[in-house]
N, C-alpha and C positions, 0 to 999 in steps of 0.2 A: 435180266440180262439175256439177251437171244445170242444162244451160240450159233457162228457161223461158220460153214464148211466150203473150203474148198482146194484144188486141186494144187500140190507142190512139186512140177515138174511131172516124169512120168510116172513115178515111183513113192509117192508121198501124197498122205491125205492132210491136212491142217484143220485143226477143229482151234477154234478161237470162241472162249467162252464171255470175255467184253473187251469193251475197248481200253479201259484203266484195269490200271493193278488194283487188287482187294482180295479181302482173304474170303470172303465169299465166291470171288473168283477163282482164285488156287484150288480152295477146297471142289471148287466142281472140276476145276481141271486134275485135281490128284484123283479124285472117284472115277474120273470118266478114263482116263488112261489106265487104273485098275481094273476097271471094269473088261475094258477091250483086252486087256493082258491077260485077264483070267478068263477069257473066252477062247484062249490058244484059236484064235481064225487061222483057218490054211495059208498061208501066201504070207500074214505078217512077221517080217524079218525084227523089225527094233519099233519101241515106243519111246519118245523121247519127249518130255514134260517140260514146258516151259514157267514163266510166271503165272500167265493167267491164260494159257492154250496148250496144246500139245500137238505134236506129230508122231505121226503113222506110216511108219515105212514096210512098203509090201512089192513081192515079186508079181509082176504082171503076165507071166507064164503059167502062175498057179490061180490068181483071182484077178479079175476083170476090174479097171479102176470104178465101174459103175455099183460091182457089188462090193467090192469092200465100204464106197463112200454107203452104200444103204447100210449095212452091216453096221456100222459106228454110229450112224444116225439111230438105229432102233436100240442101242445102247444107252441111248442119254438118259430116256426116264428111266431107267434101272439106276442109275447112277444119282439122279437129283433125289434120290429118297433114300440116297447113302449115309450112314452117321456121320456127322460133322465134328468128331471127335478122334483126336491123335494120341497115339503114345507115343513119345516122342522123350530130346532129352534138353537140357541146357548147360549150356556150356558158358563159361568166363574165358575171355578171350584176353589177353595181357596188349595194351597199346600204347607207345610210348609216344604220345602227342608232340609236334612240333620240334621231331629228331631234326638232324643236322644233313639225314641224308637226301630226304626228300626236299627239305628246305634250298640244297644246293639244287634239286631236280628242280624245281617249279622254278626259280630264279633263272634258270639258263633256258628257260620257255614262258618267260613273262609277255612276248610279243602275241603270243597267242592265247592270253587270257583276255577275259573283260576288262580287268581292273588291275594292268601293269605295273602298278604304283605301290602294292601292298601284296599280302602272301596269300594263297588259295583258305587259310584259315579268317585273314581279316573279311575277305570277300564275303564267306560265307556268313559269319558273323553279322554283318551290316546287311545285307541284304536280308535274314530273317530275323531282324529286330533287337539283336541284342549288341549291349554299349560296350561288350569286351569280348574276346575271344575265350576266356578261362569260362564265361558265360556259355558261349555257343558250346565247347569241349563239353560242360557238364551235361546240355540237354543231349548231347549224342550218344554218353555212357551211361545218363542216369536211368533210363527205361531199357527193356529185352526188344529184340530185334529176330525175326520170322526171316528164317532160311527159303525163300519162295522158289529157288532156283541156283542148279549147277551146272557150269557151263562155261560158253563162247570161249572158253579158254579152262583148257584141263584143271578140272578142281576148283574155280573159283565163283566164291560163292554170291548170289546175289539178295542182299537182305532188307527186309521190308521193318520199319517201328511201328511198333505196336502201342501207337497210342492214336485220339480222335484223329481225324484225317485233318482237321483245321491247326492241327498242333505238329504235323510233321515236317519236317524239316527238307528244305526244296533250294537243292542248287543245281543252278546248270552247268553243261559237260564244257569243258572247254571251246574256244571258237572254231579253232582247229586241233586233232589232236596230236599231243606230243610222239615224237620216237623213242620216246626213255622213260620208263618208268621202275623205280626200285621194288627188285622182289619183294614181297609182302606186304607192300603199301595198303595202307588203309584209305580209299577210294571214296567221292560220292559225285551222284551224279541223279538226276530227276528226283525222284524221291529215294532212290534206294544207297545204300552204302554196301562197299565191297572188300573185297582183301583179293588184290593182285596174287595169285598161286607163283607165278614165275615173272620174272624180269622182261619188259617188252614197252611197245607202244601202248597208248593211254588215252582215255580224253577226259578221266573222271577229275575233280579235285581232289587235291592229296592233302590229308590231316595228319599223318602218321605212320606208324610203323609198326607189324606185330613179331617178337621174335620167334612167336610159335607157325615154324612151318605146318601147311596145310596139302601138300601134295609133295609126294615120293614117289616119283616111277621105280627108283629101287628097292625102294620097300625095305629101307636100313634104319629108316628110324623108329623107334621104341612102339608109339602109338599106331603107326600108321603100317606095320609087318603083313597086316591080315587085311588092307587095300591102301591103295596106293592116294587115294584121295578122303579127305577127313569128312566134309560137310557132304549131308543129304539133305533134299526139301524136305521143312516140318520140322530142322533141326532150330531152337531157338537159342539166342546167343547172348550175352551181357558181358560188353567192353568192360575190362577194366585199367585204368590211367596207370602207368609204370612208369617211373622215372630211369634216368642212364644206368642207376648203377644196378636197380632190379631187372632191365633188359638185358643186360650183359649178363646177369648172372641164371636168368632163363636160357639165352645163347647157349652159355658154357654147358648146363644141365642137359638141352637136349643134344650138344653134340658128343655128351659122356651118356647118353642113351638113359640117365635117370628121370627127365621132365616127362609127367603124367599131368594134362591137362585135367583142370576142373570141371568134372560132370556129374548131375544129377539128371535120376529118370523123371519125367513130370508124363502129366495125360494137359492133354491141350484141348478145349471145348470151345469151339469157335460160338455159340448161343450163351454161354456163358460171359466170356472175352466180350463180347458186345452188349451184354445186362451190366458188366461191371470190369472196366478194361482198368482203372485203378486198384481194385481188390485181386483182379486173376494177375495180373503183373508182381504184386506185390507177393503171393504165394508163390510163383515163379521162382521170383528171388530168393524167398525165403527156404525155399528146397534147395536151391544152389548153397547156401550160408550155411546149410545145415550138412552139405554132403563132406 
């Protein structure tokens, strides 16, 4: 990986770790953004991490663009030697696959889709070589996912599948975006799954919906009183399929203030994962089962 540096307008330095998403690029981006933050550089006002990159906002009246660029470059070597181990959490996220709300929405926008004759899941299953939608759904929820970025829309997580690259699910976005997507839709685009934190436009394929809110600007939901955004980069997600009855039960519990997401504290070591992906995933899910 060769890091690329560029300016983003008059007040930003953009640091791109790699051309494509990988856990190696994510960890280096995370390490570099932390090193830059810990350096407390005069004039830096914000650091925004992404999937395999990050952006530094600075005040040009305090520090010149060439000075901040040089300072960030100096910190790269320090970040390269950072520990690739992360103390994080694994979270169980319930998903009502093939729900009626996303199905109604996707049918309204079939003319924008690669295959207007079926559903988003029909298309995703076929192009990934699965004989049935059920087989594709199982592949989606049977392994953990890594939250590599939160943003684009407030609270929206981008999730990267923790499997070998050749086993990753791949589904393109719609040919042209929809003007509507139900709140809490579980979507898919490229190699990323996501949860739409709010209702709005979108181009990701729609697979289902979660009853668990992940963004609450009023901070009234019981598990979002400390911070309005639920996810943070480095979180690990395990999807849990639920039926309509369980979906309705969770919705009622959220409204009553009694719902608590299932969470376990775990350590994720990139070198251990690369050496034994199956074993690492099994240990992560075991920790969740024991929670």
